[in-house]
TIMI-2910 file (N, C-alpha, C, CB; in pm, 1 decimal, decimal comma, always signed):
<rs>
+----------+----------+----------+----------+----------+----------+----------+----------+----------+----------+----------+----------+------+
!      n_x !      n_y !      n_z !     ca_x !     ca_y !     ca_z !      c_x !      c_y !      c_z !     cb_x !     cb_y !     cb_z ! resn !
+----------+----------+----------+----------+----------+----------+----------+----------+----------+----------+----------+----------+------+
!  -2448,1 !   +304,1 !  -2715,9 !  -2405,3 !   +338,4 !  -2561,0 !  -2349,9 !   +476,3 !  -2552,8 !  -2288,2 !   +235,4 !  -2500,7 !  Met !
!  -2386,7 !   +539,0 !  -2468,7 !  -2327,1 !   +677,5 !  -2437,1 !  -2180,6 !   +667,9 !  -2386,4 !  -2415,1 !   +752,1 !  -2325,1 !  Asn !
!  -2101,0 !   +798,2 !  -2393,0 !  -1965,2 !   +802,3 !  -2360,6 !  -1925,2 !   +768,2 !  -2211,2 !  -1919,6 !   +933,6 !  -2394,9 !  Ala !
!  -2011,1 !   +818,4 !  -2125,1 !  -1989,4 !   +769,4 !  -2003,4 !  -2001,7 !   +613,3 !  -1982,8 !  -2075,4 !   +837,2 !  -1922,1 !  Phe !
!  -2106,4 !   +561,4 !  -2026,7 !  -2114,7 !   +396,6 !  -2026,5 !  -1987,7 !   +336,9 !  -2066,9 !  -2226,9 !   +337,0 !  -2129,4 !  Gly !
!  -1944,8 !   +375,7 !  -2186,5 !  -1830,6 !   +332,0 !  -2260,3 !  -1712,8 !   +340,3 !  -2158,3 !  -1807,0 !   +421,1 !  -2393,0 !  Gly !
!  -1680,0 !   +470,0 !  -2122,4 !  -1591,9 !   +499,2 !  -2029,1 !  -1566,7 !   +391,9 !  -1898,2 !  -1636,2 !   +627,3 !  -1987,5 !  Phe !
!  -1686,5 !   +386,2 !  -1853,5 !  -1675,3 !   +302,1 !  -1723,7 !  -1670,5 !   +146,0 !  -1758,3 !  -1806,6 !   +332,8 !  -1623,4 !  Ile !
!  -1732,6 !   +125,2 !  -1863,4 !  -1685,3 !    -31,6 !  -1915,9 !  -1549,3 !    -59,7 !  -1960,7 !  -1764,3 !    -76,2 !  -2038,0 !  Leu !
!  -1498,4 !    +39,8 !  -2039,8 !  -1354,5 !    +20,9 !  -2041,6 !  -1241,0 !    +48,7 !  -1924,1 !  -1321,5 !    +94,8 !  -2141,8 !  Arg !
!  -1295,0 !   +119,7 !  -1828,5 !  -1227,8 !   +130,7 !  -1714,5 !  -1203,1 !     +8,4 !  -1609,3 !  -1290,9 !   +228,0 !  -1657,1 !  Leu !
!  -1354,5 !    -76,4 !  -1629,3 !  -1341,2 !   -175,1 !  -1545,1 !  -1280,1 !   -320,0 !  -1628,7 !  -1485,9 !   -189,4 !  -1476,1 !  Leu !
!  -1274,4 !   -296,5 !  -1748,5 !  -1199,5 !   -417,2 !  -1860,8 !  -1070,8 !   -361,3 !  -1816,7 !  -1232,2 !   -412,6 !  -2063,3 !  Ser !
!  -1010,5 !   -264,4 !  -1831,3 !   -870,7 !   -225,5 !  -1783,1 !   -817,4 !   -283,6 !  -1636,0 !   -869,7 !    -67,2 !  -1775,9 !  Asn !
!   -918,3 !   -236,4 !  -1556,3 !   -868,9 !   -291,2 !  -1399,6 !   -863,3 !   -435,9 !  -1402,3 !   -976,8 !   -250,0 !  -1269,3 !  Leu !
!   -941,8 !   -527,7 !  -1506,8 !   -922,5 !   -666,6 !  -1490,5 !   -807,8 !   -708,0 !  -1538,2 !  -1016,1 !   -739,3 !  -1543,6 !  Ile !
!   -763,2 !   -648,2 !  -1681,6 !   -651,6 !   -692,4 !  -1746,8 !   -530,8 !   -628,2 !  -1667,0 !   -657,4 !   -654,3 !  -1899,8 !  Glu !
!   -508,6 !   -545,6 !  -1589,1 !   -413,5 !   -455,1 !  -1542,2 !   -324,8 !   -562,7 !  -1454,9 !   -483,0 !   -321,4 !  -1456,4 !  Met !
!   -340,0 !   -635,3 !  -1390,6 !   -265,2 !   -722,2 !  -1291,2 !   -199,9 !   -845,7 !  -1384,9 !   -377,1 !   -783,4 !  -1163,3 !  Pro !
!   -308,5 !   -869,6 !  -1472,3 !   -186,4 !   -960,9 !  -1576,9 !   -103,0 !   -889,1 !  -1636,0 !   -237,3 !  -1042,9 !  -1699,8 !  Val !
!   -115,3 !   -787,3 !  -1694,8 !    -10,8 !   -715,0 !  -1792,9 !    +92,4 !   -703,9 !  -1680,4 !    -61,0 !   -552,4 !  -1872,7 !  Val !
!    +63,1 !   -652,1 !  -1586,2 !   +183,0 !   -603,1 !  -1477,6 !   +279,4 !   -726,2 !  -1459,4 !   +115,7 !   -557,0 !  -1312,2 !  Phe !
!   +203,0 !   -829,2 !  -1424,6 !   +281,0 !   -969,2 !  -1373,1 !   +358,4 !  -1001,2 !  -1494,6 !   +174,8 !  -1109,9 !  -1326,6 !  Val !
!   +290,9 !  -1034,0 !  -1598,0 !   +361,1 !  -1066,6 !  -1737,3 !   +468,6 !   -983,6 !  -1777,3 !   +268,0 !  -1059,2 !  -1849,2 !  Glu !
!   +429,4 !   -860,7 !  -1794,0 !   +549,4 !   -773,1 !  -1876,9 !   +643,6 !   -693,7 !  -1785,7 !   +481,8 !   -657,1 !  -1980,7 !  Glu !
!   +586,7 !   -645,7 !  -1654,0 !   +662,3 !   -564,0 !  -1606,5 !   +759,9 !   -656,2 !  -1491,2 !   +572,0 !   -443,9 !  -1554,6 !  Val !
!   +708,1 !   -761,2 !  -1411,2 !   +764,3 !   -819,0 !  -1313,0 !   +865,2 !   -937,3 !  -1370,5 !   +654,7 !   -864,4 !  -1221,5 !  Ile !
!   +799,6 !   -986,2 !  -1479,5 !   +868,7 !  -1090,3 !  -1541,9 !   +986,8 !  -1062,6 !  -1632,7 !   +779,0 !  -1157,9 !  -1611,1 !  Asn !
!   +997,7 !   -940,4 !  -1652,8 !  +1069,1 !   -872,1 !  -1761,0 !  +1211,2 !   -860,2 !  -1714,2 !  +1006,6 !   -730,7 !  -1796,2 !  Gly !
!  +1257,6 !   -876,7 !  -1573,4 !  +1405,2 !   -845,7 !  -1530,4 !  +1385,2 !   -894,3 !  -1365,1 !  +1457,8 !   -654,7 !  -1557,1 !  Asp !
!  +1485,4 !   -958,0 !  -1351,7 !  +1494,4 !  -1011,0 !  -1198,3 !  +1511,3 !   -905,7 !  -1114,8 !  +1610,2 !  -1108,8 !  -1167,1 !  Pro !
!  +1583,2 !   -785,4 !  -1141,1 !  +1592,0 !   -672,6 !  -1068,7 !  +1489,6 !   -598,1 !  -1053,5 !  +1673,8 !   -604,8 !  -1106,9 !  Ile !
!  +1400,7 !   -585,9 !  -1159,4 !  +1273,8 !   -549,1 !  -1157,5 !  +1166,4 !   -577,7 !  -1031,6 !  +1232,6 !   -604,6 !  -1268,5 !  Thr !
!  +1166,3 !   -721,0 !  -1022,3 !  +1088,7 !   -795,5 !   -921,5 !  +1160,8 !   -753,3 !   -807,7 !  +1079,9 !   -954,5 !   -937,9 !  Ala !
!  +1300,4 !   -752,8 !   -763,5 !  +1345,2 !   -713,9 !   -626,8 !  +1294,3 !   -567,3 !   -591,9 !  +1506,9 !   -721,4 !   -617,9 !  Val !
!  +1317,2 !   -447,7 !   -699,9 !  +1282,1 !   -311,2 !   -697,0 !  +1142,4 !   -316,5 !   -646,4 !  +1297,4 !   -238,8 !   -834,9 !  Leu !
!  +1026,5 !   -385,1 !   -713,8 !   +921,1 !   -387,9 !   -694,9 !   +890,0 !   -452,3 !   -519,3 !   +874,0 !   -459,1 !   -818,1 !  Ile !
!   +941,1 !   -513,9 !   -511,7 !   +939,8 !   -586,0 !   -369,6 !   +964,7 !   -491,1 !   -259,9 !  +1050,4 !   -699,7 !   -357,9 !  Ala !
!  +1085,1 !   -430,9 !   -274,3 !  +1136,4 !   -342,6 !   -173,4 !  +1047,5 !   -209,9 !   -170,5 !  +1290,1 !   -311,1 !   -203,0 !  Phe !
!  +1003,3 !   -160,7 !   -261,3 !   +909,2 !    -40,3 !   -281,1 !   +787,8 !    -62,7 !   -212,2 !   +875,8 !    -11,5 !   -427,2 !  Gly !
!   +742,9 !   -224,9 !   -227,8 !   +598,0 !   -235,1 !   -160,4 !   +634,9 !   -249,6 !    -22,7 !   +498,2 !   -363,8 !   -211,1 !  Ser !
!   +747,8 !   -282,1 !    +32,0 !   +808,6 !   -292,0 !   +171,6 !   +807,0 !   -169,7 !   +246,6 !   +947,9 !   -335,9 !   +167,0 !  Leu !
!   +863,7 !    -63,1 !   +159,0 !   +844,6 !    +75,9 !   +182,4 !   +710,8 !   +146,0 !   +231,2 !   +876,2 !   +129,8 !    +68,8 !  Phe !
!   +629,5 !   +101,1 !   +118,6 !   +521,5 !   +164,5 !   +113,4 !   +395,5 !   +120,3 !   +226,4 !   +487,8 !   +149,3 !    -25,1 !  Val !
!   +400,6 !    -23,2 !   +244,7 !   +364,5 !    -85,5 !   +342,6 !   +408,0 !    -40,8 !   +500,4 !   +403,3 !   -203,2 !   +306,5 !  Leu !
!   +526,5 !     -2,6 !   +519,3 !   +593,8 !    +40,7 !   +614,7 !   +536,5 !   +192,3 !   +666,8 !   +733,9 !    +35,6 !   +566,8 !  Gly !
!   +528,4 !   +276,9 !   +564,4 !   +480,3 !   +385,5 !   +570,2 !   +339,4 !   +406,9 !   +604,1 !   +508,5 !   +431,0 !   +472,0 !  Ala !
!   +277,0 !   +308,0 !   +552,2 !   +121,7 !   +282,5 !   +574,1 !    +84,7 !   +235,9 !   +736,8 !    +71,8 !   +150,7 !   +462,0 !  Val !
!   +172,4 !   +170,4 !   +748,7 !   +170,2 !   +107,8 !   +888,1 !   +191,5 !   +223,4 !  +1007,9 !   +295,2 !     -9,1 !   +896,2 !  Gly !
!   +299,6 !   +315,4 !   +991,9 !   +334,6 !   +392,0 !  +1074,6 !   +212,8 !   +486,8 !  +1077,2 !   +465,0 !   +443,6 !  +1046,5 !  Val !
!   +160,4 !   +525,3 !   +991,6 !    +65,0 !   +649,3 !   +944,4 !    -35,1 !   +586,9 !  +1018,5 !    +28,6 !   +684,7 !   +770,4 !  Phe !
!   -101,7 !   +446,0 !   +994,0 !   -222,4 !   +395,2 !  +1057,4 !   -190,2 !   +393,4 !  +1221,2 !   -260,5 !   +240,2 !   +994,1 !  Gly !
!    -83,5 !   +371,0 !  +1254,4 !    -49,8 !   +353,6 !  +1396,2 !    -67,1 !   +539,3 !  +1465,3 !   +139,3 !   +271,2 !  +1404,6 !  Tyr !
!    -24,1 !   +609,9 !  +1399,2 !    -17,5 !   +755,2 !  +1436,2 !   -191,5 !   +779,6 !  +1446,1 !    +77,2 !   +862,4 !  +1303,6 !  Ala !
!   -259,2 !   +751,9 !  +1328,0 !   -400,5 !   +784,1 !  +1313,5 !   -477,4 !   +716,3 !  +1434,6 !   -456,2 !   +732,8 !  +1169,7 !  Val !
!   -435,4 !   +594,2 !  +1471,5 !   -514,8 !   +539,3 !  +1562,5 !   -475,8 !   +580,5 !  +1700,0 !   -515,0 !   +401,6 !  +1546,5 !  Leu !
!   -384,9 !   +609,6 !  +1727,8 !   -314,4 !   +695,5 !  +1828,6 !   -391,2 !   +837,8 !  +1858,2 !   -164,1 !   +724,5 !  +1773,0 !  Gly !
!   -432,0 !   +914,6 !  +1758,2 !   -468,9 !  +1031,8 !  +1756,7 !   -613,6 !  +1029,4 !  +1796,2 !   -438,6 !  +1090,0 !  +1635,3 !  Ala !
!   -700,5 !   +892,4 !  +1748,0 !   -797,4 !   +893,1 !  +1760,9 !   -845,3 !   +835,9 !  +1912,9 !   -831,5 !   +842,1 !  +1653,5 !  Leu !
!   -728,0 !   +820,2 !  +1972,4 !   -775,5 !   +752,1 !  +2141,9 !   -760,4 !   +621,1 !  +2161,3 !   -932,4 !   +763,9 !  +2185,4 !  Gly !
!   -743,1 !   +526,6 !  +2046,3 !   -726,1 !   +391,8 !  +2071,5 !   -592,5 !   +363,0 !  +2145,2 !   -735,1 !   +318,4 !  +1943,8 !  Val !
!   -616,8 !   +265,6 !  +2246,8 !   -504,9 !   +256,5 !  +2323,8 !   -414,7 !   +154,2 !  +2274,4 !   -538,6 !   +234,1 !  +2456,2 !  Pro !
!   -271,4 !   +181,1 !  +2242,5 !   -179,2 !   +121,7 !  +2185,9 !    -74,3 !   +106,8 !  +2255,1 !   -154,7 !   +167,8 !  +2088,0 !  Leu !
!    +18,3 !     -9,8 !  +2219,2 !   +123,8 !    -28,1 !  +2318,4 !   +241,2 !    +81,2 !  +2291,1 !   +180,6 !   -182,2 !  +2309,7 !  Pro !
!   +319,2 !   +124,8 !  +2387,0 !   +426,2 !   +222,3 !  +2362,8 !   +522,5 !   +159,2 !  +2275,5 !   +493,4 !   +270,9 !  +2490,4 !  Asn !
!   +578,2 !   +251,7 !  +2181,0 !   +695,0 !   +202,3 !  +2124,9 !   +832,1 !   +287,7 !  +2152,8 !   +667,3 !   +191,9 !  +1980,4 !  Ile !
!   +940,1 !   +205,8 !  +2214,5 !  +1016,0 !   +285,4 !  +2281,1 !  +1004,4 !   +356,1 !  +2410,8 !  +1032,7 !   +354,3 !  +2212,1 !  Gly !
!  +1058,1 !   +440,2 !  +2466,4 !  +1035,4 !   +508,0 !  +2582,8 !   +922,5 !   +573,8 !  +2590,7 !  +1125,0 !   +586,4 !  +2608,8 !  Arg !
!   +852,6 !   +556,6 !  +2676,4 !   +693,8 !   +625,2 !  +2710,4 !   +677,7 !   +682,1 !  +2820,1 !   +579,6 !   +535,1 !  +2716,5 !  Gly !
!   +604,4 !   +727,5 !  +2827,0 !   +566,3 !   +805,8 !  +2990,0 !   +576,3 !   +717,2 !  +3122,8 !   +394,5 !   +859,4 !  +2995,7 !  Pro !
!   +537,0 !   +600,7 !  +3095,6 !   +544,4 !   +471,7 !  +3186,9 !   +678,6 !   +464,2 !  +3239,7 !   +511,8 !   +333,3 !  +3109,6 !  Ser !
!   +768,2 !   +461,1 !  +3149,2 !   +917,5 !   +433,9 !  +3211,9 !   +986,0 !   +554,9 !  +3236,0 !  +1013,4 !   +349,0 !  +3118,2 !  Glu !
!   +940,8 !   +661,5 !  +3225,2 !  +1016,2 !   +795,7 !  +3271,5 !   +963,7 !   +800,0 !  +3420,6 !   +972,0 !   +949,3 !  +3174,2 !  Leu !
!   +855,9 !   +776,9 !  +3448,4 !   +806,8 !   +815,5 !  +3572,5 !   +883,3 !   +707,7 !  +3708,3 !   +629,1 !   +801,5 !  +3556,0 !  Ser !
!   +950,0 !   +595,5 !  +3644,3 !   +997,5 !   +503,9 !  +3745,3 !  +1130,4 !   +552,5 !  +3792,2 !  +1006,3 !   +360,3 !  +3692,9 !  Lys !
+----------+----------+----------+----------+----------+----------+----------+----------+----------+----------+----------+----------+------+
</rs>
């Protein structure tokens, strides 16, 4: 097998093994680690959500106003 094929095969096998290693060794190692990972995931999901909302708004998709918008200022 050539080097590139071996690299791809090892990469795919590591992608399959990684969730198991992550759960068994990282999250189950300490309760504080699980809490930190959960809050970090929430922060990342929140940032992705805000960015996605901004991108959809920039693309012209009609979205609900968050906070005071032009519709409330004109009243």
